[in-house]
LUMGU-944142 format. One record per residue: x, y, z of N, C-alpha, C, CB in turn. Coordinates in steps of 0.02 Angstrom, whole numbers, plus 50000, padded with zeros to 5 digits. Last residue first. Glycine has a CB too. Example, Ala and Ser with C-alpha at 12.3 -4.5 7.8 and 13.67 -1.06 7.14 Angstrom:
<atoms>
506424988850354506844994750357506455000250394507044997050286;506604971650390506154977550390506604983550390505654977650452;
</atoms>
This chain:
<atoms>
548225657452537547625653152505547515652152446547075655052518;549175666952580549255660552590548905655052568549255660152638;548465677752549549075675152512548905668752529549845677652534;547485678452660547205678252585547675675752527547015685452565;548525677752761548115672052778547775672652700547565672852854;548975690852758549115687252756549165677352747549165690352773;547745700752784548065699352714548675695152675548185704552700;547345695752906546885695352828547365695652772546305702352814;548715702652971548475695352958547835692452912548345693153022;548675715852915549055710952903548835705252911549515711252929;547075718552976547655721352907547975714752903548355728952925;547605718053132547035713653078546975711653009546535716453074;548525728153155548745722053135548125716153126549275720153188;547855737853113548375738453051548585729953074549175746353057;546855738053205546615740153123547155735153082546765750453099;547215729153345546905733553313546845734953242547075737653335;545855715553374546715718453348546405726153324547235712553258;545195706953516545135711053461545865712453433544745717553482;545595687453521545465695453536545515699653487545895698453582;545255674453423545375675453501545465682653537546015671853517;545235678653277544845677453334544685677653403544815674453333;546695675253267546615684653260545695685953305546555688053132;547145663753328547385669253348547205675853332547885668853340;546305656353210546055655253290546505663453314546455645253340;547025662553077546395663153098546155662253187546075658053052;548245658153128548275665053095547525667153115548445665053005;547835644253145548445649053155548215654653150549005648553110;547645642852970547025637653038547455642653102547225623953052;548485645852884548085649952894547715648052957547725650752840;549695634752937549715645052958549035648052948550285650952892;548915624452889549165626252953549325632552998549605624052950;549005628152748548205628652782548575626152848547425622552744;550415628352742549975633252706549345634752763549675629852626;550805612652758551075618952793550825625152811551495620852765;549955608952659550005607552726549885611652780550515605752734;550805614252531550065613752547549685613552624549885607652516;552275618952599552085615952580551265617152583552405611852599;553365633252573552785632652613552535624052575552175640652601;554685640752572554255637352510553935633552593554795631052424;555385660652593555295654352598554705649052583555415654052645;555845677352610555515672252587555805664552584555365674452529;555735690352705555935683852702555395680152638555875680552785;556335708552742555905704352715556105694952707555795708152648;557325714952823556555718352806556155711852797556495723752727;558535703752909558035706252837557105710152847557895697152787;558925700853054559185708053022558835711752951559975706753002;558615686853031558365692853089558565701653078558785690253170;558795677752966558735682352942558395688152966558595680752903;558715665453062559135666553012559115673252969559045661252973;557585669253125558155667453174558705670453105558225656953208;556535664953027556505670353040557345670153097555655671953069;556775650752991556955656652929556895662752978556325657252850;556765644953123557495646553088557375649553039557945641153067;555485647453137555845652153174556505650253162555665652653246;555035639353045554685646253047555145648253098553835646853067;555415627753090555465630253049555295637053018555335626953033;554675626253220555275624953211555485629053144555365617453211;553465626753171553755631553239554255631353221553745629853314;553215613553117553275619753068553515625353126552445622053023;553285605653208554115603153158553885612553107554005590453072;552315606353267552945609953316553455611053259553335604253388;551435603253175551325608653194551995611953239550695607953227;551685587253164551925593953121551835601453137551595593653060;552585583253337551885583953272552225588753227550955588053302;554175575253360553615581153355552855578753293554145589453319;555195567053469554495565353416554265573153419553755558453454;555975573153582556335565353500555505565753457556545551053552;556325587753623555975581453610556205576953532555155583753611;557215598853609557525591853671556885587053634557405593853797;556575609053533556995605353521557485598753546557155608653512;555585611053613555615607753554556055606453546555445609553509;556165617553731556095612153753555665609553663555655612253840;556905630153633557325625453683556875620053690557545628753758;556115640453612556125635953576556385628453592556385638653534;555375655853679556065649553697556065643353658556045646253778;555335671153636555325662453599555605660053648555775659853523;554805683653750555215681153719555065674553670555625680553764;553805699553758553965693353759554495691453712553435689853750;553525716253833553295709453756553385702553816554225708553654;554005723653935553135724253913553105719253853552825733253882;554815709654012554395717853999553975717654002554345721853949;554375694753941554855699353968554845705253937555505696953966;553805679453948553445685553944554255688453967552625686753999;553855667653828554245668353897554095675953898555175665853899;553365654453735553265662753739553325666253802552585664853715;553095640053739553635643353736553765651953685554035637453713;551515639853791552305639853848552895641953818552575631953877;551105638453671550895644553695551555644453749550025644753726;551015628653551551595625653600551585634153644552575622253547;549955629553454550495625653447550655623153542551165630753400;549565644553424548855638653448549075630653472548275637053369;550655652053475550075651153519549725646153513549675655553518;551665647953362551695645853431551105647853478552295648553458;550925653753269551005646453267551105644353351551735644253214;551075664953308550265661953285550295654153272549945665753204;552495667153288552055668853355551295666953340552095677553377;552475666153160553095664253197552455665353244553935668753198;551665677053091551515671653070551845665453126551755671752996;552195688453146551435688053179551425680153158550705693953139;553515689253096553575688553155552785683953172553735696253189;553045689752947553725681852967553545681953046554915683952952;552565704552936552135695652948552505688752962551745693052875;553705710152998553165711353041552635703953011552805720653026;554445707952875554775705352944554265706952976555465708352976;553615699952727553675706052782553955703052846552915709652800;553605688952640553355691452669553835696552694553055687752700;553295673752504553775679952529553525685652587553935684252463;553245659852484552965665152509553465670552544552465662652553;552765645252364553335650952375553185658452411553585652552302;552095631152378552215638352351552695640752381551685643052356;
</atoms>
């Protein structure tokens, strides 16, 4: 499927996949965090979730100055992303706008 997303949606997708796959890739910095995928790049064998993290990271990094992103996902990748977004959303109370963003993205991925 072809997915077109805003920069906020792309960031949410990437961080959600990282949080359910390898949270240690998120490094605290000031009042936020930074993403360090070097441990994944150093791995010889990756599972499907880890490969999707790298794909999303690559798309996000390549278009970091763009307000919109477009890329293709397989059905399995879409399912993984829906699962990750749902798990992250359910893990804490979100501000209404962030919850709406997550729900909207999940609905488009189904």
